[in-house]
N, C-alpha and C positions, 0 to 999 in steps of 0.2 A: 416131732410129730410123736403122737400117742396111738400106742395099739390097745385096742380094749376088746372085752370079752363080747360074745354074742349077745349076751343079755344085757348090756349096756348101749345096744344100738337105739337111737333116737333118745336116750336118757343117760348119758354119760356119769359117771359116780364122782365121788368127791376127790378122787386121783386125778382125774382128768382136769377137774377145776383148778386144782393146784398147781398143775402143769400149766394150764391158761395163764395162770396169776401171774407165774415165772415168766414165760413168754411176754405177757403184756410189759410187765416191768421191764424186761430186756429189751423191749421194741420188736420184738420177733413175731412171727406167725406162728399158727398151730394148725398141724393138720390131723385130725382125729379118723382112724380108720379100723377096721376090724380084721387083722391078715386071715383069718381064718375063712370069712367070707370073700375076701379079696381072692384068695386061692379057689374058692368054689366058683365064684365068677367067673374066672379065668377059664374054665373048662366049658362053659357055655356058650352056644350061640347068641348073637346079639339081641333077639327075640327073646331067648330064654331067660339070658341076664336083664332084661327089664323087667320082665313078668317076676323075676327073683327078687329084684329091687322092690317092686311095688309092693309084695308080699311082706317083706320086712319093714314096708313103711318108709323107703330112702328114694330120693330122687335119681341117685346116681353112685357109682362107684366111688369110694374113699381114695383109689388110684387116681381117678378123674379130679379131684380136689387137691390131691399131690403134684400133679401136672400143672394146674392153674396156678398154686402156689409157687411152685419152681420158676416158670415163665414170670412172674410177678417179681420174686426175687432176683432175678437175673435181668429184668430190664426188657424181655421180649413179649412180642405179640404175635398174631396170625392175621393174615389176610388170605383172601381164596381168589383163586382164578377158576372160571366155569366156562367150559364149551360145551357142544353137543354130545360129546364122547366121555369127558370126564370132569370132574371137580378137583381141584388140588389147592391145599394149603401151604402156605411158604410161611416160613418163620422171620421176623425181621425186629431190629431195637425199636423200643417205643420211641417214637418221635421221628421216624424215618420219613422222609418228603417222598412224595409218588416217581419221581425219577430214580431214586437210589432203590426204592422197592422193586421196580421195573427190571434194575440191574441183577436183582437176585434171581430174576428167570433167565437173563441173557443181558449181555454186555451191550449188544446191539439196539436193544430195547431201550436201555437207560442212555445210549447215545442219541438214538433218533427220536425220542419222547417228544409227542406233540401234546396229548392229554392222556387223563385217565377219565374212563367211564365208570362212576361208582354207583353200587346199590347198596342196601343195608342187607347183612346176612337176613335178618327177619323177613323183608320183604321179597329175597330171592327164594326162600323156602315157600312164601306164599302164592308167588307168580310162578315160579320153577322155569322160566327162561327169560332172556334178556328182552326179546321181541315183545312178550308180554308186559313187562317191567317197563319198557319203552312206550308201549300204548298206554299205560296206566300214568305216564308223566314222573315215574320215580327215578328214572336215570338222571345222575347228576354229572356234568362234564367240570372237572377240575384241572388246572394246571400245574405248573411246577412248583409252585408253593404250597401246595396241599400237603397235608402233615397226616399220612395212613392212620386210620382208626381199626382197633379190633373189631375183626370181623367183617371188613369190607369186603365186598366182592366187586372186582374188577376186571375191565377189559381196558388194557393200554393200547393207545393208538401211538404208531410211529412210524418214522420214513429214515430208512439207512441209505 
């Protein structure tokens, strides 16, 4: 990780490039962030933080990059479940099959697994409900051998 000065946001200097060279040679990753900016972002609402990032010319927080890099390093990924009242993220190891992912929610769902109804995150954001996604023909039915993908939005069908 490289902690940069505010002036280097969007144009990291030669020291960051040197750290990047060392990381590449070592087969490591690099996350560049500005601790001062991250501290300021932490005190803002989500809307204010988005606007602040926009003003700085960055898409998102460096801590977001750190979380993504950490998940990647640890071999983890996220799938989502979405109901009328809430959307929830679940962390699993990359390569996890649908029944074992269901087991992260509850053992009974894994034991009684029938199938997983899957949609992509991008489609879910666009259509907002499973009913709208079904009407658009975007819901896939996957079985026990399906390997979960990053950002899958899933409804597990099971019978115990």
